[in-house]
LORO-60940 format. One record per residue: residue number from 1; residue in three letters; x, y, z of N, C-alpha, C, CB in turn. Coordinates in steps of 0.1 Angstrom, whole numbers, plus 5000, padded with zeros to 4 digits. Glycine has a CB too. Layout:
<recs>
pos:code:n_c1:n_c2:n_c3:ca_c1:ca_c2:ca_c3:c_c1:c_c2:c_c3:cb_c1:cb_c2:cb_c3
NUM:ala:X:Y:Z:X:Y:Z:X:Y:Z:X:Y:Z
...
</recs>
This chain:
<recs>
pos:code:n_c1:n_c2:n_c3:ca_c1:ca_c2:ca_c3:c_c1:c_c2:c_c3:cb_c1:cb_c2:cb_c3
1:unk:1246:3164:9406:1257:3163:9413:1270:3174:9408:1260:3150:9412
2:unk:1276:3178:9419:1287:3191:9415:1301:3182:9419:1285:3210:9425
3:unk:1309:3185:9411:1322:3183:9411:1331:3195:9409:1324:3173:9402
4:unk:1344:3194:9413:1353:3206:9412:1364:3202:9403:1358:3210:9425
5:unk:1365:3210:9392:1375:3206:9381:1385:3216:9382:1368:3206:9367
6:unk:1398:3212:9381:1412:3219:9383:1417:3217:9367:1425:3212:9396
7:unk:1419:3229:9362:1426:3228:9348:1440:3232:9348:1419:3236:9337
8:unk:1450:3222:9344:1463:3228:9346:1470:3231:9332:1472:3218:9356
9:unk:1483:3238:9334:1489:3246:9323:1481:3250:9313:1498:3239:9317
10:unk:1481:3246:9299:1475:3253:9287:1460:3249:9288:1480:3248:9273
11:unk:1454:3241:9297:1440:3238:9296:1433:3249:9301:1437:3225:9302
12:unk:1439:3257:9311:1432:3271:9318:1429:3279:9309:1440:3279:9328
13:unk:1433:3279:9297:1426:3289:9286:1411:3288:9285:1432:3287:9272
14:unk:1406:3276:9287:1393:3271:9287:1386:3278:9298:1393:3256:9287
15:unk:1390:3283:9311:1385:3287:9320:1388:3304:9322:1390:3277:9331
16:unk:1384:3311:9312:1391:3327:9314:1382:3334:9325:1388:3338:9298
17:unk:1372:3331:9330:1364:3335:9341:1374:3333:9352:1350:3328:9342
18:unk:1379:3322:9353:1386:3317:9365:1400:3314:9363:1380:3304:9371
19:unk:1409:3324:9363:1423:3324:9358:1431:3313:9365:1430:3338:9362
20:unk:1427:3309:9379:1434:3298:9385:1429:3287:9379:1433:3296:9401
21:unk:1420:3284:9371:1421:3270:9364:1409:3262:9372:1437:3261:9366
22:unk:1401:3269:9383:1394:3258:9392:1379:3263:9390:1400:3257:9411
23:unk:1372:3255:9386:1357:3256:9384:1348:3245:9390:1353:3257:9370
24:unk:1338:3248:9393:1329:3237:9398:1318:3236:9386:1322:3241:9413
25:unk:1316:3225:9383:1306:3218:9372:1295:3210:9378:1313:3208:9363
26:unk:1282:3214:9376:1270:3205:9377:1268:3195:9366:1257:3214:9379
27:unk:1272:3182:9370:1268:3171:9360:1256:3162:9365:1281:3160:9359
28:unk:1252:3154:9355:1239:3145:9359:1248:3134:9368:1230:3138:9345
29:unk:1240:3127:9376:1244:3115:9383:1247:3102:9373:1231:3111:9394
30:unk:1258:3098:9375:1263:3086:9367:1271:3092:9356:1253:3077:9360
31:unk:1276:3104:9357:1284:3110:9345:1299:3103:9347:1285:3128:9345
32:unk:1307:3104:9336:1319:3099:9337:1328:3111:9335:1320:3087:9328
33:unk:1342:3108:9334:1351:3121:9331:1346:3125:9318:1368:3118:9332
34:unk:1346:3115:9307:1344:3119:9296:1332:3130:9294:1344:3108:9289
35:unk:1321:3125:9301:1308:3135:9302:1313:3150:9306:1297:3129:9313
36:unk:1321:3148:9317:1325:3162:9324:1332:3170:9312:1337:3159:9337
37:unk:1340:3163:9305:1352:3171:9297:1344:3175:9286:1365:3162:9291
38:unk:1332:3170:9280:1323:3174:9267:1316:3185:9275:1310:3161:9259
39:unk:1311:3185:9286:1302:3196:9292:1311:3209:9294:1294:3191:9307
40:unk:1325:3206:9297:1330:3221:9300:1339:3223:9283:1344:3223:9317
41:unk:1333:3218:9274:1337:3220:9261:1355:3220:9260:1330:3236:9256
42:unk:1359:3208:9264:1373:3204:9262:1374:3194:9251:1379:3199:9274
43:unk:1385:3192:9243:1388:3182:9235:1397:3169:9243:1395:3189:9223
44:unk:1391:3161:9243:1395:3147:9248:1411:3145:9246:1387:3135:9240
45:unk:1412:3148:9233:1427:3147:9227:1437:3156:9234:1427:3150:9211
46:unk:1431:3167:9239:1444:3178:9247:1445:3172:9262:1439:3197:9249
47:unk:1439:3162:9267:1441:3158:9281:1451:3144:9280:1425:3155:9288
48:unk:1460:3147:9286:1469:3135:9288:1470:3128:9301:1481:3140:9286
49:unk:1465:3134:9312:1465:3127:9324:1452:3132:9334:1480:3131:9331
50:unk:1445:3123:9339:1434:3126:9344:1435:3122:9361:1424:3119:9336
51:unk:1432:3130:9370:1432:3128:9383:1421:3128:9390:1438:3135:9388
52:unk:1413:3117:9397:1403:3121:9404:1404:3116:9421:1391:3116:9396
53:unk:1403:3129:9428:1406:3125:9442:1419:3121:9445:1400:3115:9445
54:unk:1427:3126:9438:1444:3121:9437:1446:3108:9432:1452:3121:9453
55:unk:1438:3101:9425:1441:3088:9419:1441:3091:9403:1431:3076:9424
56:unk:1450:3085:9397:1447:3087:9382:1438:3075:9377:1462:3086:9372
57:unk:1435:3080:9366:1420:3072:9359:1419:3075:9345:1404:3077:9364
58:unk:1410:3072:9338:1406:3072:9324:1394:3079:9323:1405:3058:9318
59:unk:1390:3082:9310:1377:3090:9308:1366:3081:9312:1376:3093:9293
60:unk:1368:3069:9314:1353:3061:9316:1351:3062:9331:1353:3042:9311
61:unk:1358:3068:9341:1357:3067:9355:1343:3073:9357:1368:3074:9363
62:unk:1333:3066:9364:1324:3075:9371:1326:3083:9382:1316:3069:9373
63:unk:1319:3095:9382:1321:3107:9390:1311:3104:9400:1319:3120:9382
64:unk:1316:3110:9413:1305:3111:9425:1304:3125:9429:1309:3101:9439
65:unk:1294:3129:9435:1292:3141:9440:1305:3145:9449:1278:3141:9449
66:unk:1311:3159:9447:1322:3162:9455:1334:3158:9451:1320:3157:9467
67:unk:1336:3148:9441:1350:3145:9434:1358:3158:9430:1347:3137:9421
68:unk:1371:3156:9430:1379:3166:9428:1385:3162:9413:1390:3168:9440
69:unk:1386:3168:9405:1391:3162:9391:1401:3171:9386:1379:3162:9380
70:unk:1413:3165:9384:1425:3172:9378:1427:3167:9363:1437:3168:9387
71:unk:1429:3179:9355:1432:3176:9340:1444:3181:9336:1422:3181:9331
72:unk:1451:3175:9329:1462:3180:9327:1467:3178:9313:1470:3177:9335
73:unk:1473:3185:9304:1476:3185:9293:1490:3175:9289:1476:3198:9291
74:unk:1493:3174:9275:1506:3166:9276:1517:3176:9279:1509:3158:9263
75:unk:1529:3172:9286:1538:3178:9288:1548:3181:9276:1542:3173:9296
76:unk:1552:3194:9271:1560:3196:9262:1573:3202:9268:1554:3203:9253
77:unk:1583:3201:9257:1596:3207:9262:1607:3201:9251:1601:3202:9280
78:unk:1620:3206:9256:1629:3202:9245:1641:3201:9250:1629:3209:9234
</recs>
């Protein structure tokens, strides 16, 4: 199944071929967000917020074909 992944802020460095941070990823049926994160070589500790189809979730969320996944790092500032 294919999902769309949007990486935000500092996570975009993991998609140099797609500077806007949007990629499509083919994952096996029954995959979770954590499976997806590992497939695209991200470190789960770098992800603070996960949004699937506009709804916040966690790494155990099962994905479906066509899902849109947004991954956000912790927000820094001072």
